N, C-alpha and C positions, 0 to 999 in steps of 0.2 A: 585420816586427816589429809587435806591437800597440802602439797609441799609449801606453797606460798603462805598458807594459813599457819603452818608450823613455824616457819621463819619469822612471820610477823609476831607470833606469840612470844617466841624467844626474845626478839628485840624489845617488845613491850615489857617483858619480865625484867630485862636488864635495866630499862629506864626507870622502872618502879623501885628497883633495888637501891638506887642512889641517883640523886639529881645530877644532870650533866652540867659541869662547870663550863661557862661560855668562853673562858680564856683559852689560849693556845696551849699546846703540849710543852712549849718552852717555859711556861709558868710551872714552878715546882708544885705549888699547891694553890687551891682557890682561897679566897678571903675566908671562907668558912672553915678552912683547915682540911677539907676533903680532897682526896686525890683526884686528878683530872678524869682518869678513865672511869666511865660509868660503871658503878657496881663493884669497883676493885676494893679489896680489903685494905685496911690500913696497915696490917702487919700479918705475918704468918701465924697459923694456928695449928698446933700439933696435938691431937687428942689421943692417938694410939701409937704403938710401934709401927714402923713402916717396913714391910707391909703389915697392915692390920688384919684382923679376923676376916673381914669381907674381901679384902684384896687377896688374902691367902686362899679363900674359897674360890674366887675367880681364877686364880693361877692354877689351882689344883685341877679344876674342871677343864680349863683351857688347854693344859698340858697333855690332856688325853688325845687331843686332835691337832695341836699346834705347838711349834717349837718355842718354849718360853725361856731358853737359856740366856737370851740377850736382854731380858726385861730389866729396865731401870726401876720403874714403879708402874703400877696400874693406875690409870687416870680416869677421872670422870670429867669429860670435856664439856658437858652441859653445865657443870658448876664451876668450871675454870673461867677466870675473868682477868683480862689485861695481862699483867706480869705474874699472875698467880695460877698455879696448877693445883687442882683438887684431886683427891682420890676417893674411892667408894666408902672409906671409913670416916670421912669428914675432916681429914687432914688437908690443910691448905698451905702450900709452900711457895715461897718466892722462887721463880724459875729463872735462873741465870744460864741455863743450858739450852732452853727453848727448842726442844725436839732436834737436838744436834744442829743448832744454828738455823733452824728452818721456819720459825714463826716470826714474821716481820713486824706486825703492828698490834700484837696482843691477842689473847684468846677472846673469842666472841666480839671482835671489833664491830661496832655498830655500822660503820660504813660498809664493811664486807658483808654483814648480815643483810643490809639493805640491797647490796648488789646481787646477793644470792636469790632475791625475789624477782629479779627482772625476767622478762620473757625470753631474752637472749640467753641467759644462763639456763633457764629451764629447757629451752629448745636444744642447747648443746648437751645438756645432761641426759635427755631422753632420746635424742637422735644422733648420738655421737658419730661424727663423720670420719671416714677414712680419708684424712686430709690430703694425702698425696694423690689420690685417685678421684675423690669426690669432695673437693673443698666447698665450703658453704659460700654463698654469694657475697657475704660481707666479711670474709676472712681478712682481706687487706685492710679495711678500716679498723678491724679489731686489733690487728698487729700495730697499725700506726698510732692507735689511741693509747697503747700501753707499752708493749715490749720494744717496738722500734723507737718510741719516744724516749725511752730509757737507754738506748743503745750506747755503747762506749763511743767515744770520739773517733770519727774516721771510719766507723763500721756501719754501714747502712743496709745490710742484707742479713737474713736470718734463716736458719734451719731450726725448726722446733722438734723436740723429742720428748720422751717420757720421764727420764731420770737424769741425774748428774752423770752416772756411769754411761748411760746411753748417749748423752751429749758428747762425752769424750770419745766414745767409740766412733760416732759419726764424724768427729773432727779428724780422728786418725785416718779414717777411710778417705776423707776428702784430701788429706795431705798425701796419701799414697797415690791416689788417682791423679792429683795435680803433678806430683813428681814424675810419674811415668809418662804423662803427656808432655811434660817439658823435655824429657829424654827422647821421646818418640818424634816430637816435632808437631807443630800446629797443623791440624787438618789431616794428620796421618792416622789411618785407621788401624785396627788391631790385625795382627798377622794370623794366619791359620794356626801356626805353632803356639802362639799366645792363647788362642781360644781353646785349642785341645789340651795343652798343658795345664791351664787353669782348672780344668775339671779333674785333673789328677793330683792337684795340690803341689805342683812343681813348677819351676821356672821354664820359660820366661813369663808365662801367664800369672803365676804366683811368685812374684819377684822376691829376691833377698833384700828386704828393706826393714827399717825399724823406726820406732819413735824413741828418741833419747829422753829419759826422765832423770830424776835425781833421788839419790839415796834418802830414805826416810820420807819420801813423798807418798801421797795417796791420791789416786785418780779413779777409783771404783773397783768393783768386784766382778765385772764381766771379763771375758777371756782377754780382750785386747787391753782394756783398762787395767786389768789385774796384772798384766805383764809390765805395766809402768808403775804399779804400786809397790812400795818397799817399806811400809810403815811397821807392820807387825807380821811375824811368821804365821800366826794363826790364820791370817787372810789367805795365805798362799799354799799352805801345806796340802799335798796330795793333788794339786791342780796343775796340769801341764802348762808350761809357759813358753812364750816366744823368747828367742835368744836376743834380747834387746839390751842396749847399754844403759847403765845408771852412773851418772857423774856425782861427785861429792857435792853436797849442799853446804854452804859456809856454816861453820860452828863459831858463832860470835861469842865474845866475852862481854860481860856487862859490869857496870854501866857503860854504855857506848862511848860516852865523852871521855872516859878514862882509858879506853883501850882502842883508840882510833888507829894506831900504827899496826897493832896485831890484827885487827879486823880487816884493814885494807890488804895486808899481806895474805890473810886467809881467803878473802874473796878473790884476789888475783890467782891464788893457787887453784881454786876451784874453776876459775875460768880457763886456766891453762889445761887442766885435766878435761874439761868439757870439749875444748878444741881438739885435744888429742884423740878423744873418742870419736868426734865428728870425722876426723881424717883417717883414723886407723881401725875402727871397730869392724869386725867381720860382717856385720849386718849394717850397711850404711844408713844413717838416719835420713828420713825425709822431713822430719820436724823435731822440734824440742818442745816438750810440755813442762810447765812449771807453775806451782802455786805461789801467789804473792806471800802467803804465810803457810808453812807446811802444817796444816791443822791437825790431822790425825797422827802425824809422826812426831809429835812433841811440841807443837807450836813453835816452830823454828822460823826465825826471821833473818832477812838479809837487808842490806841498805840498797837505795836506789842505784848506787854505783854499780853493784853487781848485776842488777837487772838491765841497766843500760848496756853494760858490757856483753851480756848475753844477747840482747838485741842486735848489737853490732856483729857478734859471731854468726848469727843466723843469716844476716844479710850478706856478710863476707862470703859465706860458703853455700849460699843458695838454698837455705832451708827455711821452713815455716816456723814461726813462733806461735805456739798455742798457750794462752794464759788460762789456767783453770781457776775460774772465779766461782766455782760451785758453792764453796763455803764462805768466801771473802766478799762476794758481791752484794749489791743492794744495800749500801749504806753503813754496814757494820764497822768499816775501817775509818769512818769519818769523811770519806769520799764515797760517791755512789759506787765507783768501781775502785778496788784497792790499787790497781795498777796506775791509777791517776796520780798516786804519790811519786811515781818514778820519773815523771817529766820526760817520757821517751821522745826522741826526735821523730819517730814515725810510729803509727799504731801497731799493735800486735796483728798478726794475720787472722787469728781467730780467738775469741773469747767465749769460753763455755760457762754456762750458768745453770743454776737450779735453786734448791733450798729456799732461801727467803723470797725468791721470785715466785714460788709456788707453781712455777712452770719450768721448763727445761729446753735447752738447745744450745746453739752457738751462733754468735755474730760474726760477720766477715764483710769484706769489701770487694775483693778481687773476683770478678765474674768467672775467672778460670777455676775457682774452687767449686763451681757448680758443673757437674759432669754433663757432657753433651748428649749422653744417651739416657733413656728412661730406665727406672728400676735399679739404679746404682746406689742412690741414697734413698732407701725406701723401706717402709714396713706398713702394716695396716693403718696404725693410728697416726704416726708422725706427730705426736704431741696431742694436745687436748684443748679445743677452743674454750671450754668451760674455765680451764686454768688460765688461759690467756686473758679471758674476761675478768677473772678474779685479780690478775696482776694489774689490770688497768685501774681497779679500785684501790689496790695497794699503793700503786704509783701516785694516785691522786692524794691519798692520805699522807704519803711522805712529803709530797710537794706542799700540800696545804699547811702542814704544821712544821715544815722545815726540819724534818726529823734527822736528816743527815748532819746538819749543823748542830742540832741538839745532842746527837750521839757523840760527835766530836768533843763537845764541851763536857758531857758526862764522863766520857772516857778519860779526859784529862783529870777530872775530879777523882775518879776511881784510882787512876795510876798514882796520883799524889798521896792518896790514902794508903795504898799498898806500900808505897815508898816509906811512909812513916812506920808501918808495921814491920817492914824489912829492917829498919834501924832499931826498932824496939825489941825485935825477937831475932837476934843474929842466929844464923843457921837453920831458921825455920822457913823463911822466905828467901829463895835463892834465885838468881838469874831473872829478876823481874824484867819483863820485856813487854813491848807494845806501846811505848811512849809515842804520842802523836798518831796512833793508829786506831782512834775511836775506842770502842769497848772490846776490841780484839786483843786482850791482855792476858798474859800467862806468867806463871812463876813455877819454879821447881820446889818440891817439898820432899824431904827424906821420909815423911809419913803421909804421902799423898792419899793413899787408899783409906786410911784412918780418918783423915780430914774430910773426905767426901762423905764417908759414912756418918760421922758425927754431925756434919753440916745438915744432913737430911733430918736428923733427930731435932736439930735446932730450927728447922723449917726453911732451909735453903737447899734447893736442888741444884747441884753443880755437876760438872763433868771433868774428866781427865783426858789426857792424850799422851802418847809416847810411854816412857818408863815411869816418870815421876812428875809430870807436868800437871798442874791445876790450871784449867783454862776457863775464861769467861766467854760466853756466847749469848748475852741477853738480847732482848728484842729492842727495836728502835724506839719503843715507848718507855724504856728503862730511864728513870729520872733520878735526880739527886737524892730524893728521900728513899728510893729503892737502894741506891748505892749505900746510903747510910746504914740501912739494915744489913746489907751484905758486909760492910766493913766492920760493924759492931760484932756481928757473928764471928767473922774471922779473928778479931781481936780476942774474943772469949776462947775460941778453939785453940789459938796459938799459945794462950796463957796456960792452958792445961798441961 
């Protein structure tokens, strides 16, 4: 069957399953009572244990040739719709984990299905170009129509890459090359010693520099990015690492309004420790990398005061600020980019992205972050034009339905609901955090793993992070009626 014919039949099937409500995503339900998203179930449906018999069969056979240790659940994506993920056993779950925060506008979104049928996507799919060496003739308009249209304020240039880890690796390389050129002087070429020593993995060609990150942070699992990851030991065991510094990230007390003095002192402490590492670490940093919310390390938050202080430190000491928005970007925080909450006096030097963008790379502004010589920021693919085209459709869907504003409102609704549960079940919902940050909400639970397991039996797929954090990572099409299902499920589980 032709690719376009297949996609057309999928789209037609979705339209037949339920009529499309003509109102916007901001309307919780149509007048008929049907959910907006075409074909989306009204509620979860759990028919078997998870994993059920068919899922167990799939896992058993798959494990013969593929590592299945990390499996959350086996999914049937052809039957997954909107906010609901299906499995091969006929179970349909409300998905508030969304492929680790990676699904932006719902499973089988009609606009994305329509975009997938375009000749542009088909050409990129079958003729995948090596973008750095053989960019397609319309690569610039593709970027301008999507990724660059969504660029953070003040950043008008882009490097595309394959994954979030890859995006951070490229940003680190850009920082190192920028720093050495600053030290070497504009227009100064490499010395013979630099060129020779680089091939022997020693200085001055392989200089003693670092990227400063934060304890409990996560930036990926490749070699450079892994050296800045400090979230879980299992990520790092047995892997050689660079001798790079990690500063303490603020450990705030909640609720924020009752602990303002302690939290300000804690953030000042962390800023002082960061400056000490900048000045005195044996591997001088070229840049500082930070997540707006430490997602994998426990959903740890800091206030805009801390991040503005961090920006001031990087400028004071001539370092670059890299903001890792791989998990926080593209609307989930109630702003398109989470660092917009900080009101920085000047933009970050680089912002990395992936996940909900369905593409990856980093934005920047300074032309000096583009090396003067070829093949320094280079690999075969340098991203994927098919994914960039998909992001254009995602961006249009977000703008058309004002999904960032909707996410901010739904996030406030969820936070208020969890706050009531915190009062109702003392000791069960701890350190509730994420107020005014869209649906990027988390709380600690003394029985976190049990909650996640029982929630799945109730038809809600959730995720955790850190030691005991329950975190929400729903899609931008998550609405109030989805939130009600989630909150009622949590109420039942906490009551047990």
